[in-house]
C-alpha positions as a printed Julia matrix, in Angstrom:
117×3 Matrix{Float64}:
 50.85  35.84   11.96
 48.5   32.97   11.21
 47.62  32.01    7.65
 45.61  29.41    5.76
 46.96  28.69    2.28
 44.21  27.57   -0.09
 44.91  24.69   -2.48
 45.26  27.26   -5.28
 48.05  29.07   -3.42
 51.5   28.35   -4.84
 53.4   26.3    -2.26
 56.44  28.62   -2.59
 54.39  31.09   -0.53
 53.82  28.5     2.2
 57.53  27.64    2.35
 58.55  31.33    2.42
 56.17  32.22    5.24
 57.03  29.16    7.3
 60.72  29.95    6.91
 59.93  33.43    8.23
 58.36  31.99   11.38
 54.71  32.39   10.43
 52.07  29.81   11.38
 50.81  28.54    8.01
 48.28  25.75    7.57
 47.96  24.45    4.04
 44.58  23.24    2.79
 46.37  20.69    0.58
 47.93  19.17    3.72
 44.92  19.28    6.05
 41.62  19.93    4.26
 42.31  18.61    0.76
 39.28  18.84   -1.49
 37.3   21.07    0.89
 34.72  23.39   -0.66
 35.51  27.12   -0.74
 32.93  27.97    1.91
 34.35  25.32    4.25
 37.84  26.74    3.71
 36.64  30.28    4.39
 34.86  29.29    7.56
 37.85  27.28    8.79
 40.0   30.39    8.34
 37.53  32.44   10.39
 37.25  29.8    13.13
 41.05  29.65   13.41
 41.55  33.44   12.99
 43.76  32.84    9.94
 44.26  35.09    6.96
 43.39  33.15    3.83
 45.97  33.15    1.02
 44.43  32.22   -2.32
 44.63  32.59   -6.08
 40.93  31.74   -6.45
 38.73  34.75   -7.3
 35.63  32.86   -6.09
 36.47  33.94   -2.54
 35.7   37.52   -3.6
 32.18  36.37   -4.48
 31.74  34.74   -1.09
 32.84  37.92    0.66
 31.27  40.66   -1.47
 28.21  39.0    -2.99
 27.26  36.67   -0.15
 28.57  38.69    2.82
 30.63  35.89    4.36
 32.71  36.84    7.37
 36.51  36.77    7.02
 39.55  37.0     9.23
 41.32  38.36    6.17
 41.85  37.31    2.57
 44.86  37.89    0.34
 44.06  37.24   -3.29
 47.27  36.63   -5.23
 47.08  37.81   -8.87
 50.46  37.02  -10.45
 50.81  36.21  -14.15
 53.18  33.46  -15.28
 55.81  36.06  -16.16
 55.97  37.26  -12.52
 55.62  33.94  -10.64
 59.27  33.89   -9.51
 58.62  37.03   -7.4
 55.45  35.71   -5.73
 56.94  34.5    -2.44
 59.06  37.63   -2.02
 56.09  39.91   -2.73
 53.92  38.16   -0.15
 56.76  38.4     2.39
 57.16  42.16    1.71
 53.38  42.7     1.99
 53.33  41.03    5.42
 56.38  42.87    6.7
 55.21  46.27    5.53
 51.41  46.05    5.92
 50.78  42.93    7.99
 48.64  44.69   10.59
 46.33  45.96    7.81
 45.6   42.44    6.48
 43.37  41.39    9.37
 39.67  41.82    8.55
 40.62  43.02    5.06
 40.28  41.77    1.53
 43.61  42.36   -0.17
 44.53  41.92   -3.82
 48.26  41.51   -4.3
 49.65  42.01   -7.79
 53.23  42.57   -8.96
 54.19  45.99   -7.69
 51.02  46.85   -5.78
 48.57  45.81   -3.11
 44.98  47.0    -2.74
 43.69  46.58    0.81
 40.0   46.96    1.52
 38.99  46.93    5.17
 35.81  44.99    5.89
 33.31  45.89    8.6
């Protein structure tokens, strides 16, 4: 699968997905300092699922109606950070096909996937 990791995305997720053979572009490596809307549109243009910890992307999608290829919003408190990479990996293995054209919120122990039109 193809992903775009926002600057807010913990780099352990990037390393874990790359180690698993996924195509992951990191904003911090290629688009450092880009505005959220530019990041979102890059993800769409490249057909990449956006990985982020920034809730502002929910506003772009739900309040402004921006198109997405898929967004995974990571909501992990400090006490659960060590499980972040593993949880993202499990989400992709078990529900990867459902992430395309969806807005997903991943929290410790659960994922909420909302298909977009």
